[in-house]
N, C-alpha and C positions, 0 to 999 in steps of 0.2 A: 543457326551456327554454321559458319562457312568452313568447308573442308580445307586442308592444306593446299590441295591442288588449285582450288578456287582462288585462294589468297595469292598464290604464286602467279596465277593468270592475271589477276587484277594488277599486281605489281608490274608484270611484263607490259601490260597495256599502258600503264602510266609511263613506264620508261620509253615505250614507243612514241607516245604522245609528246614527251619532252624532246625526243630526237627530232620528230617532225617539226616542232616549233623552232628548234635550233637551225634545221635545214632552211626553213622559210626565212629566218632572220638573215642567214648567210647569203641566200639568193637575193634578198633585198639589198644587202651590201654590195653584191656583185653588180646588180643593176645600177646602183648609184655610181659606182666606179666607171661603168661603161658609159654612162651619161657624161661623166667628167671627161672621159677619153674623146667622146664625140665633140665636146666643146673645145678641147685642145686641137683636134683636127680642123675645126672651123677657124680657130685662131691662126694656125699655121697657114691654112689656105689664104686667109685674109692678108697676113703679113707678106706672103709670096706674091699675091696679085695686086696689092695696093701700091701706089707710088706717091711720092711727095706731090701734094696738090690734089690728090683724090678726095672726093667728097664722101664722107661716111656718116652713118646714123649712130649717134652715141646714146646708149640707153641711160636714162636718168633715174630709173626705178619707177615702179607703179605703172609700167606700160607706157611711159612718156619718153620721147626721143628728141634729140636735137640734131640738126645737120651741122657737120663740122668739116673743116678741111684739114687733111693731114699736112702738118707743117714740115715734118722730116721723118720719112719712113725708116731712117737709120736711128731713130730714138724710140725704141720700143720698151715699154716698162713691163717687166715680167715679175710676177709674184714668185718669191722663193720659198714661201711657206713661213709659218710663225709670224704672220703680218709684216714680213720684210719683202721689199721689192727692189729691183735694180734696173737701171736704164741700160739697155743693151743694143748693139747694132743688129741690123736685120738678121744676119746669119747666126749670130750668137743667140739671139732671141729664139730662133727656130731650133737651134741645138738644145737650148734650155728646156723648151717645150717638149722636144723629143725625149729628153732625159726623164722628164715627168711622166711621159707616156710609157716609157720602159718600166718605171717604178710601179705604175698602175698595172701594167701587164703582169709583173711579178706578184703583186698583191692579189690580183684576180686569180692567177694560177694557184696561189696558196689557198685561197678561199674555195676554189673548185676542188682541190685535193681534200680539203676538210669535208666538203659536201659528199664526195665519193666515199670517204671513210665512214661518215655517219650513215650513208645509205646502205653500205655493207653491214654495218652493225644492226641497222634496222631490219634488214632481211633475215639476219641470223636470229634475232629475237622473234620475228614473225614465225620462223620455222619452229622455234622452241614452243611458242604458244600453240601452234597447230598440233604438234606432237602431244603436248599436254592435254589438249582438248580431246584428241583421239583416245589417249589413255583413259581419260575420265569417262568417255562414252563407253569404252570397253568394260571398264569396271562397273558402270551402271548396268550394262547388259548382263554381265556375269551375276551381279546381285539379283537382277530380275529373274534370271534363269534359276538361280538358287532358290529364290522365293517360290517359283513355280514347282520346283522339285520338292520343296519342303511341304507343300500343301497336299 
């Protein structure tokens, strides 16, 4: 039969585990968003450095590429989200990508705040668990001392 303290401890450790899993998930999301940001940086750099007539490698998927010539650097097609895309001039395309970048920054910042809150919650629960363990140990010691005295 488990004592009340033991049960509470088990509950705390389950809560801690759930928080840890949530933190891991959020950190995974943050990593994905950072990868997306890197890809946008690469796109902006490419748009800034390429010119009409430049030769580029176009990915076809499956690790296959084609060499192609840029017909017009002022016709950049930028994804707008929800499967929509728009053809934009070079500067507008860069602005659109930078706007995406800012939105990703905000999202990353929100997720990092969530992680911080969860980590605070986690350390509070860990402290509670430690205190409970100490109390239980003290109680055991007292019980043992009492048994010694009773004999």
